[in-house]
C-alpha positions as CSV (number, residue, x, y, z in Angstrom):
1,M,9.7,-10.3,30.7
2,T,10.1,-8.3,27.5
3,T,8.4,-4.9,27.0
4,C,4.9,-5.2,25.4
5,N,4.8,-3.1,22.3
6,T,1.5,-4.6,21.1
7,H,-0.9,-1.7,20.4
8,I,-4.1,-0.6,18.7
9,G,-4.0,1.8,15.7
10,R,-5.0,4.9,17.7
11,M,-1.7,4.6,19.6
12,N,0.1,5.7,16.3
13,A,1.0,9.4,16.2
14,I,1.6,11.3,12.9
15,G,3.9,14.3,12.8
16,I,4.8,16.6,10.0
17,A,7.5,19.2,9.3
18,K,8.5,21.2,6.2
19,E,12.0,20.3,5.0
20,N,14.7,23.0,4.5
21,T,16.5,20.8,2.1
22,P,14.4,18.3,0.1
23,G,15.1,14.8,1.4
24,V,16.9,15.8,4.6
25,A,14.7,14.6,7.4
26,V,13.6,17.0,10.2
27,D,11.7,16.4,13.4
28,P,8.0,17.2,13.5
29,T,6.8,20.7,14.1
30,A,3.2,19.7,14.2
31,W,1.3,16.6,15.2
32,I,-1.9,15.8,13.3
33,P,-4.9,13.9,14.9
34,V,-5.9,11.2,12.4
35,E,-8.6,8.7,12.0
36,S,-6.3,6.4,10.1
37,A,-2.8,6.7,8.7
38,E,-0.1,4.5,7.3
39,V,3.6,5.2,6.5
40,K,4.8,2.3,4.6
41,P,7.8,1.3,2.5
42,I,7.4,0.7,-1.3
43,I,9.9,-1.8,-2.4
44,K,10.4,-2.6,-6.1
45,T,12.3,-5.8,-6.8
46,V,13.7,-7.6,-9.9
47,E,13.9,-11.4,-10.4
48,D,16.8,-13.3,-11.6
49,T,15.2,-16.1,-13.8
50,S,18.4,-17.4,-15.2
51,G,18.4,-21.1,-15.9
52,Y,20.5,-23.4,-13.7
53,G,19.7,-26.6,-15.6
54,I,16.6,-27.1,-13.4
55,I,12.9,-26.3,-13.8
56,D,12.7,-23.9,-10.9
57,Q,12.0,-20.4,-12.2
58,V,13.4,-17.8,-9.7
59,A,17.1,-18.0,-8.9
60,D,17.3,-14.7,-6.9
61,I,15.4,-11.5,-6.1
62,Q,17.1,-8.1,-5.5
63,P,15.6,-4.8,-4.3
64,V,16.1,-2.0,-6.9
65,E,13.9,0.8,-5.6
66,N,13.2,1.7,-1.9
67,T,10.7,4.5,-1.5
68,S,7.7,5.2,0.7
69,E,4.0,6.1,0.6
70,T,1.9,7.8,3.3
71,T,-1.9,8.0,3.5
72,I,-3.7,10.0,6.1
73,D,-7.4,10.3,6.8
74,G,-8.8,12.7,9.3
75,I,-11.1,15.6,10.3
76,V,-10.2,19.0,8.9
77,R,-8.9,21.1,11.9
78,S,-8.2,24.8,12.0
79,D,-4.4,24.8,12.4
80,S,-2.8,21.6,11.2
81,I,-4.7,21.5,7.8
82,G,-2.6,24.5,6.8
83,H,0.5,22.4,6.5
84,I,-1.2,20.1,4.1
85,L,-2.7,23.1,2.1
86,L,0.8,24.6,1.7
87,A,2.3,21.2,0.5
88,T,-0.6,20.9,-1.9
89,L,-0.6,24.4,-3.5
90,G,3.0,25.4,-2.8
91,E,2.6,29.1,-2.0
92,V,1.2,31.0,1.0
93,N,0.9,34.7,1.6
94,A,2.1,36.3,4.8
95,P,-0.6,36.1,7.5
96,E,-3.1,39.0,7.4
97,E,-4.4,40.0,10.8
98,M,-8.2,40.4,10.4
99,E,-8.8,41.5,13.9
100,E,-6.8,41.1,17.2
101,G,-5.5,37.5,17.3
102,V,-7.2,36.3,14.1
103,F,-5.2,35.7,10.9
104,K,-5.9,34.8,7.3
105,H,-3.6,32.6,5.3
106,I,-4.1,32.6,1.5
107,F,-2.8,29.6,-0.4
108,N,-2.1,29.7,-4.2
109,R,-0.9,27.2,-6.7
110,L,2.9,27.8,-7.2
111,N,3.6,27.5,-10.9
112,S,6.6,25.2,-10.5
113,N,7.5,21.5,-10.9
114,C,9.5,21.7,-7.6
115,P,7.2,20.8,-4.7
116,I,7.2,21.6,-1.0
117,T,8.6,18.6,0.7
118,H,7.8,17.3,4.2
119,T,9.2,14.7,6.6
120,I,6.4,12.5,7.8
121,T,7.0,10.9,11.2
122,E,5.1,7.9,12.5
123,D,5.6,7.3,16.2
124,T,4.2,4.0,17.7
125,P,4.9,1.8,20.7
126,A,6.7,-0.5,18.4
127,G,9.1,2.2,17.2
128,A,9.4,5.4,15.3
129,K,10.1,6.0,11.6
130,Q,10.3,8.8,9.1
131,A,9.6,9.2,5.5
132,P,11.7,12.2,4.2
133,Y,11.1,13.8,0.8
134,S,7.4,13.3,1.1
135,V,5.4,15.1,-1.6
136,I,1.6,15.3,-1.8
137,D,0.1,13.2,-4.6
138,S,-3.5,14.1,-3.9
139,L,-5.8,15.8,-1.4
140,E,-9.5,15.3,-1.0
141,I,-11.7,17.4,1.2
142,E,-15.3,16.3,1.6
143,A,-18.4,17.4,3.6
144,K,-21.6,15.4,4.0
145,V,-24.7,16.5,5.9
146,G,-24.6,15.4,9.6
147,D,-20.8,14.9,9.7
148,Y,-17.4,16.6,10.1
149,V,-15.6,18.0,7.1
150,R,-13.0,15.4,6.4
151,F,-9.8,15.1,4.4
152,S,-7.8,12.3,2.8
153,V,-4.2,12.9,1.6
154,K,-1.6,10.7,-0.1
155,Y,2.1,11.4,-0.1
156,I,4.9,9.7,-2.0
157,G,8.4,9.9,-0.6
158,G,11.9,8.7,-0.1
159,Q,13.3,5.7,1.8
160,I,11.9,5.2,5.3
161,E,14.4,5.8,8.1
162,T,14.1,4.3,11.6
163,V,14.6,6.9,14.3
164,V,14.5,7.3,18.0
165,D,11.1,7.6,19.7
166,K,9.6,11.1,19.6
167,S,7.4,12.9,22.1
168,P,4.2,13.7,20.3
169,K,2.6,16.9,21.5
170,Y,-0.8,18.1,20.2
171,N,-2.5,21.5,20.2
172,Q,-6.1,22.0,20.9
173,E,-7.7,22.9,17.5
174,G,-11.1,23.8,16.3
175,V,-12.9,21.5,13.9
176,F,-15.2,22.1,10.9
177,L,-18.6,20.6,10.6
178,A,-20.8,20.2,7.5
179,S,-23.4,22.4,9.2
180,G,-21.0,25.3,8.8
181,M,-20.4,24.6,5.1
182,S,-21.7,26.7,2.3
183,V,-21.4,26.5,-1.5
184,K,-21.9,29.5,-3.9
185,M,-22.0,29.6,-7.6
186,A,-21.9,32.6,-9.9
187,D,-20.9,33.7,-13.4
188,N,-17.5,34.9,-12.2
189,T,-15.6,35.6,-9.0
190,A,-17.0,39.1,-8.7
191,G,-20.5,37.5,-8.7
192,L,-19.4,35.3,-5.8
193,E,-18.4,38.3,-3.7
194,N,-21.9,39.8,-4.1
195,S,-23.9,36.6,-4.0
196,T,-25.8,35.6,-0.8
197,L,-27.5,32.6,-2.6
198,N,-26.2,29.3,-1.4
199,V,-26.3,26.1,-3.5
200,K,-28.3,23.7,-1.4
201,A,-26.1,20.7,-1.7
202,Q,-26.2,17.8,0.8
203,S,-22.6,16.9,0.1
204,V,-19.6,18.4,-1.7
205,K,-16.2,17.1,-2.5
206,I,-13.1,18.7,-4.0
207,T,-10.1,16.6,-5.2
208,I,-6.7,18.2,-6.0
209,E,-4.2,16.0,-7.8
210,K,-0.5,17.0,-8.3
211,N,0.6,13.9,-10.2
212,P,4.2,13.8,-8.9
213,E,6.8,11.8,-10.6
214,S,9.8,10.2,-8.9
215,F,13.2,10.4,-10.6
216,M,15.6,7.5,-9.8
217,A,19.3,7.7,-10.5
218,L,22.0,5.2,-11.0
219,G,24.0,4.3,-7.8
220,S,21.1,4.3,-5.4
221,T,17.8,2.5,-4.6
222,N,16.4,5.7,-2.9
223,V,14.6,8.4,-4.8
224,E,16.9,11.1,-6.3
225,S,14.1,13.7,-6.6
226,I,10.3,14.1,-6.9
227,H,8.6,16.6,-9.1
228,N,5.1,17.8,-9.7
229,T,3.7,17.3,-13.1
230,V,0.2,18.4,-14.1
231,F,-2.1,20.1,-11.6
232,T,-5.8,19.2,-11.6
233,V,-8.9,20.2,-9.6
234,K,-12.1,18.2,-9.7
235,G,-15.2,17.8,-7.6
236,D,-18.8,17.0,-7.3
237,M,-21.9,17.8,-5.2
238,E,-25.1,16.1,-4.5
239,L,-28.4,18.0,-4.5
240,K,-32.1,17.4,-4.7
241,Y,-33.4,16.8,-8.2
242,D,-36.2,19.4,-8.5
243,S,-35.3,20.9,-11.9
244,D,-33.2,20.4,-15.0
245,N,-31.1,23.5,-14.5
246,Y,-27.9,21.7,-13.5
247,M,-28.3,19.1,-16.2
248,N,-28.7,21.8,-18.8
249,M,-25.5,23.5,-17.5
250,V,-23.7,20.2,-18.3
251,V,-25.4,19.9,-21.7
252,D,-24.7,23.5,-22.6
253,G,-21.1,23.5,-21.5
254,A,-21.7,26.3,-19.0
255,K,-18.7,27.8,-17.1
256,K,-19.2,29.1,-13.5
257,A,-17.2,30.3,-10.5
258,I,-17.6,28.2,-7.3
259,E,-16.9,29.1,-3.7
260,I,-16.8,26.3,-1.1
261,K,-16.4,27.5,2.5
262,A,-16.7,26.1,6.0
263,E,-17.0,28.2,9.2
264,G,-15.9,26.8,12.6
265,N,-16.0,28.2,16.1
266,T,-15.6,31.8,17.1
267,I,-11.9,32.7,17.6
268,G,-12.0,36.5,17.9
269,A,-14.3,39.3,18.8
270,T,-16.4,38.7,15.7
271,K,-14.5,36.3,13.5
272,K,-14.8,32.6,13.2
273,A,-12.3,29.9,12.1
274,E,-12.7,29.3,8.4
275,I,-11.4,27.2,5.5
276,G,-12.4,28.0,1.9
277,A,-11.7,27.5,-1.7
278,I,-12.5,29.5,-4.9
279,I,-12.4,27.9,-8.3
280,P,-12.9,30.8,-10.6
281,R,-13.9,28.9,-13.7
282,V,-15.3,25.4,-13.6
283,A,-16.6,23.2,-16.4
284,F,-19.5,20.9,-15.6
285,S,-18.4,17.5,-16.7
286,E,-20.9,15.0,-15.4
287,W,-24.5,14.7,-14.3
288,N,-26.6,11.8,-13.1
289,K,-29.6,11.2,-10.9
290,S,-30.5,8.6,-8.3
291,S,-33.0,5.8,-9.2
292,D,-34.2,4.5,-5.9
293,A,-38.0,4.2,-6.2
294,D,-38.6,4.7,-2.5
295,K,-36.3,7.7,-1.8
296,I,-36.2,11.4,-2.7
297,T,-34.5,11.7,-6.1
298,T,-31.2,13.4,-6.0
299,Q,-28.7,14.6,-8.6
300,T,-24.9,14.6,-8.7
301,L,-23.1,17.3,-10.5
302,G,-19.5,16.8,-11.4
303,F,-17.1,19.7,-12.2
304,T,-13.5,20.3,-13.3
305,G,-11.5,23.4,-12.5
306,T,-10.1,25.1,-15.6
307,F,-7.6,27.9,-15.8
308,S,-9.2,31.3,-15.6
309,V,-7.3,33.8,-17.7
310,D,-9.1,36.7,-16.0
311,D,-8.2,35.5,-12.5
312,A,-4.8,34.0,-13.5
313,K,-5.5,30.8,-11.5
314,T,-7.4,27.6,-11.4
315,L,-7.8,27.5,-7.6
316,S,-7.0,29.5,-4.5
317,M,-7.7,28.5,-0.9
318,W,-7.6,30.2,2.5
319,L,-7.6,29.4,6.2
320,I,-8.6,31.7,9.1
321,N,-7.2,30.8,12.5
322,T,-5.2,32.2,15.4
323,M,-1.8,31.3,14.0
324,A,0.3,34.5,13.7
325,E,3.2,32.8,12.0
326,S,3.4,31.8,8.4
327,Y,3.2,28.1,7.3
């Protein structure tokens, strides 16, 4: 009797590791609990439609590009999300010890078209495979009342390689809940530091797009290199509609600083796990309100991060956990 490799989706394990040399696969250094994930080949083909004196259209098909795409959806956890933040923003400061055993990692957007690359490993009962040269295309982090803080990330990468089965090993990590989330708004970042007034949103989402572009070269069907192009930050939040203040901000073209932060469990004598983002200058780009006659009217405020000359950035993020080593 043959071995049964039939399995359900939750038997799939996703591992990640930063590459020393872009495109040279490495084994996972971290395994990420996921709610759904897929590592799949992206094959581009060309058709030979030459005529052979018959009415049949296609004479042959040949593969000309062999790359990959990875999508991962999951709950934001205190340690593993740092690997994704580094791949998204490109730069992280040395860990700052805030108190014994508690460290702060600050991530900033690296001003370069050369991205951090990862090898993504998918280990399943049916076999294991890796997608080297994986570069983040987009990252979305969202919190809704009564739920976890969740993330959705998409990578594009090089040709998939079949590898020997791995031995997934997970660490116990803290999670972030929407009940620990806060949103602040002020005229500038200094105002955020002094503000204790939270924006009473019932959901908030931030989307970072890196718009990577693959470069293909003659002599191979695999990707030669992948490069970031333009970096964008957008988001939205849903609130009660009890005044026209937010609508007027859109109409007036107001610019504000926004801080989005989630606290988790206590990890030190006084400190809690934390993930946060500051967008020092946002433009409010969209506003609309709900129209259900039988429910509380809400409003959705859309925003776009713009480069702040005063802060020399569009976005910075941080993560507080117990990891003493740098990502």
